[in-house]
Every structure is written in structure tokens, then in C-alpha cells.
C-alpha positions in Angstrom: 52.6 10.5 -9.8 50.7 7.7 -11.5 47.3 8.3 -13.1 45.8 5.8 -10.7 46.9 7.8 -7.7 45.8 11.0 -9.3 42.3 9.5 -9.9 42.1 8.5 -6.2 43.1 11.9 -5.0 40.6 13.7 -7.2 37.9 11.2 -6.2 38.6 12.0 -2.6 38.4 15.7 -3.3 35.1 15.3 -5.1 33.6 13.2 -2.4 34.6 15.5 0.4 33.6 18.8 -1.2 30.5 18.0 -3.4 27.9 18.5 -0.6 29.9 20.8 1.6 29.5 24.6 1.1 33.1 24.9 -0.1 32.9 24.2 -3.9 33.8 20.9 -5.3 34.6 22.3 -8.7 36.8 24.9 -7.2 38.7 22.4 -5.2 39.2 20.1 -8.1 40.6 23.1 -10.1 42.9 24.1 -7.3 44.0 20.5 -6.8 44.9 20.2 -10.5 46.8 23.5 -10.2 48.6 22.8 -7.0 49.6 19.3 -7.9 50.7 20.2 -11.3 48.1 18.3 -13.2 47.2 19.1 -16.8 43.8 20.9 -16.3 42.5 20.0 -19.7 43.6 16.4 -19.4 41.6 15.9 -16.2 38.6 18.3 -16.9 36.4 15.6 -18.3 37.4 13.2 -15.5 36.4 15.7 -12.9 32.9 15.9 -14.4 32.6 12.2 -15.1 33.1 11.1 -11.5 30.3 13.3 -10.2 27.7 10.5 -10.5 29.6 8.8 -7.7 28.7 11.6 -5.3 25.2 11.6 -6.7 24.7 7.9 -6.0 25.8 8.5 -2.4 22.6 10.7 -1.9 20.4 8.1 -3.5 21.8 5.5 -1.1 21.6 7.7 2.0 18.1 8.9 1.3 16.6 5.9 -0.5 13.6 5.7 1.9 12.8 9.3 1.1 12.9 8.7 -2.6 10.8 5.5 -2.3 8.2 7.4 -0.4 8.1 10.1 -3.0 7.9 7.6 -5.8 5.1 5.6 -4.2 3.4 8.8 -3.3 3.4 10.0 -6.9 1.6 6.8 -8.0 -1.0 7.5 -5.3 -1.3 11.1 -6.2 -0.3 12.3 -2.8 0.1 16.1 -2.5 3.3 15.9 -0.5 5.1 13.8 -3.1 3.8 16.0 -6.0 5.0 19.1 -4.1 8.4 17.5 -3.5 9.0 16.9 -7.2 7.5 20.2 -8.2 9.9 22.1 -5.9 12.9 20.3 -7.2 12.0 21.0 -10.8 11.3 24.7 -10.1 14.7 25.0 -8.5 16.4 23.0 -11.3 15.1 24.9 -14.4 17.0 28.2 -13.9 20.3 26.3 -14.0 19.3 24.6 -17.2 18.4 27.8 -18.9 21.5 29.7 -17.9 23.8 26.7 -18.4 22.7 26.3 -22.0 22.9 30.0 -22.6 26.3 30.7 -21.1 28.0 27.3 -21.4 31.1 28.6 -23.3 31.6 31.4 -20.7 31.3 29.0 -17.9 33.8 26.6 -19.5 36.3 29.5 -19.8 36.1 30.3 -16.0 36.8 26.6 -15.2 40.4 27.1 -16.2 41.0 30.1 -13.9 42.3 29.2 -10.5 42.4 32.9 -9.4 38.6 33.1 -9.9 38.2 30.1 -7.6 40.4 31.6 -4.8 38.5 34.9 -4.7 35.2 33.2 -4.9 36.1 31.0 -1.9 36.9 34.1 0.2 33.8 36.1 -0.9 31.6 33.0 -0.3 33.0 32.5 3.1 32.2 36.1 4.1 28.7 35.6 2.7 28.1 32.5 4.8 29.1 34.4 8.0 26.7 37.2 7.1 23.8 34.9 6.3 24.4 32.8 9.5 24.2 36.0 11.5 21.3 37.8 9.8 19.0 35.1 8.4 15.7 34.6 10.2 14.7 31.0 9.7 11.8 28.8 10.9 11.0 25.1 10.8 9.6 24.3 7.5 9.2 20.5 8.0 10.7 19.2 4.8 11.3 20.0 1.1 7.6 19.3 0.3 6.6 22.3 2.4 8.6 24.9 0.6 6.5 27.4 -1.4 6.8 27.6 -5.1 8.3 31.1 -4.7 11.0 29.8 -2.3 11.9 27.0 -4.7 12.3 29.3 -7.7 14.4 31.8 -5.6 16.7 28.9 -4.4 17.1 27.9 -8.1 18.1 31.4 -9.1 20.7 31.6 -6.3 22.0 28.1 -7.3 23.0 29.7 -10.7 25.7 31.7 -8.9 27.5 28.4 -8.5 28.3 28.4 -12.2 31.2 30.6 -11.1 33.8 28.1 -10.0 34.5 28.5 -6.3 31.0 29.7 -5.3 29.8 26.3 -4.3 26.5 24.9 -5.5 25.6 23.4 -2.1 26.6 26.6 -0.4 24.6 28.8 -2.7 21.4 26.7 -2.4 21.7 26.2 1.4 22.4 29.8 2.2 19.8 31.0 -0.4 17.2 28.8 1.3 18.1 30.1 4.7 17.9 33.7 3.4 14.3 32.9 2.4 13.4 31.6 5.8 14.1 27.9 5.5 15.6 26.1 8.5 19.1 24.7 8.3 18.2 21.0 8.1 15.6 21.5 5.3 17.9 23.8 3.5 20.7 21.2 3.5 18.4 18.4 2.4 17.0 20.5 -0.3 20.5 21.1 -1.5 21.3 17.4 -1.5 18.1 16.4 -3.4 18.6 19.3 -5.9 22.0 17.9 -6.6 20.5 14.9 -8.3 19.0 16.7 -11.4 21.5 19.5 -11.4 24.7 17.4 -11.4 23.2 14.7 -13.6 22.3 17.4 -16.2 25.6 19.1 -15.9 27.5 15.8 -16.2 25.6 14.8 -19.3 26.0 18.1 -21.0 29.8 18.3 -20.3 30.3 14.7 -21.5 28.3 15.4 -24.6 30.5 18.4 -25.3 33.8 17.1 -24.3 33.5 13.3 -24.3 35.6 13.0 -27.4 38.6 14.4 -25.5 38.7 11.2 -23.4 41.8 9.1 -23.9 42.3 5.3 -24.0 42.3 4.0 -20.5 40.3 6.9 -19.1 37.3 4.7 -18.5 39.2 2.7 -15.8 40.4 5.9 -14.1 36.8 7.2 -14.1 35.7 4.0 -12.5 38.2 4.4 -9.7 37.3 8.1 -9.2 33.5 7.2 -9.2 33.9 4.5 -6.5 36.2 6.7 -4.3 33.9 9.7 -4.5 30.9 7.6 -3.7 32.4 6.1 -0.6 33.8 9.4 0.7 30.6 11.3 0.0 28.6 8.9 2.1 30.8 9.5 5.1 31.0 13.3 4.5 27.3 13.8 4.2 26.6 12.1 7.5 29.3 14.1 9.3 28.1 17.3 7.6 24.6 17.1 9.0 26.0 16.4 12.5 28.3 19.5 12.3 25.6 21.8 10.9 23.2 20.7 13.6 25.7 21.6 16.4 27.8 24.4 15.0 26.0 25.8 11.9 27.9 26.8 8.8 30.5 29.1 10.3 33.3 26.5 10.4 33.0 26.1 6.6 33.0 29.8 6.2 36.3 30.2 8.0 37.7 27.2 6.0 36.7 28.9 2.7 38.4 32.2 3.7 41.6 30.4 4.8 41.7 28.2 1.7 41.1 31.2 -0.6 43.9 33.2 1.0 46.3 30.2 0.9 45.4 29.7 -2.8 46.1 33.3 -3.6 49.4 33.1 -1.9 50.3 30.0 -3.7 49.3 31.6 -7.1 51.4 34.6 -6.3 48.6 37.1 -6.1 
């Protein structure tokens, strides 16, 4: 299989899974394993194409970001609260990411960890969907500081490949009483500083491993993940509104079991 086709496939996987509660990192690891890719060869690529998915959120929610930006200049309380909540949820990941970076990198090479995390995460989604008592919050700006910090702490579980950053933040928010729509949007917005920071850190640490010609492949993966992520986020919100998160839970469980079978566990 040519490198170009590989870049397109991984870009599609990134775009589909980044904002769904199914773990993009986990799926990229499994894709590399199942398709016989050299995991180390594509590890930097998988990180470098994440800005494509980040840009998708900026495009889809540009009005929200413009309102927040203009509101900050005007000193509006809602805009200040919006940024405050994102920063409070972002800082725990920064601290733990810097403290345990080497341990996290080691887990990124373990497909078995991904498979088990998919199954456990799927079961967790079903439990939270059934037991969580949520209420309409009315937007990210209306989350309390305590809720934001708690969501940030839960997000740190996603450092285990297969857990899912979006899944952890969405379900964490719901567990703390936040309605589905606000929880999902908070997860989308929180992805901007979290994924940007993670991408910058990984490229700083492993950028020297890039090979000649990788820039073109990264460009392809970036564009593909951007386009696919836009489509997926729109569809995701429609599914969640009608059916909740249970379909993704059952998918995770099925995918995890299939991966274990493939890996011979």
C-alpha cells in the first residue's frame, strides 16, 4: 500500500473518531496494527494531522468564537466565563501530560491496552447514560468553576489510549449534571487547547523522527481529517439529540472485542 493511501486512510480515521466518544488515538493505533503499518513510522504523522480536526471545530463554531472574542474586548461576563471554564478544564491535562509524558508514550504502542479500554469505556457510557441526572445548563459559559475543574480531571483519563478524550469529557460533564448538548459542545471547545498543546508537545519531542516527504503526507492527512471531521461533528450532534450515546457504547464494546480477537487475546 502506498504512503499516500495510508495517509488518506489515517486521515479518515482521525476525522471520524476525534470528536466521537470512541477514541481517535486508540483507533489510529489499531489501524496501524491491523493494516500492518510501522507504528513508530506513523506515530508523528498521527499527531501532526490532529490540527485538521481542530480546524473543523473552528469553522463549524466560528460564530461562537467570534462572539466570545468580541465579548472579551467588551468585558462581558459570559465571554470571560467561557474562557475561564476552558482554561480550568485544560490545566489538569497540562500538568499530568508534562509529568507522565514518557509513561503515556509507552502506552501508545500497546494495542491491547486500547482494546480493553474500548470495552471498559463502552460499559461506562451505558452506566452514565442510565444513571446520570442532568439538567439544561444553557451553554459552556454557565458551567460552574467546580464543574469545569472536574471535567478537566476526568479528561486526564484519556491519556490512556482507547479511553477517548471526547468520551471522558462528555460523560464526565453529564455525571456532574450537565445536559448532553452542552457537554458535547464543551468537549468540542476543550479540544482546541488540549489537542493543540498535545500536538505541539509531541512534535517538539519527536519532530526529528520525521522523514523526507512526510510534510506532503501530513498535508494530505490534515485536509482529509478536516473535511471528514466537519461532516462527522454535524452528524454526531443529530445522533446524540435523538438516541443519546448508547450507540457509541455498543460500538466501542464490539470494536474492543473484535480487536482482542484479532490480537489473539
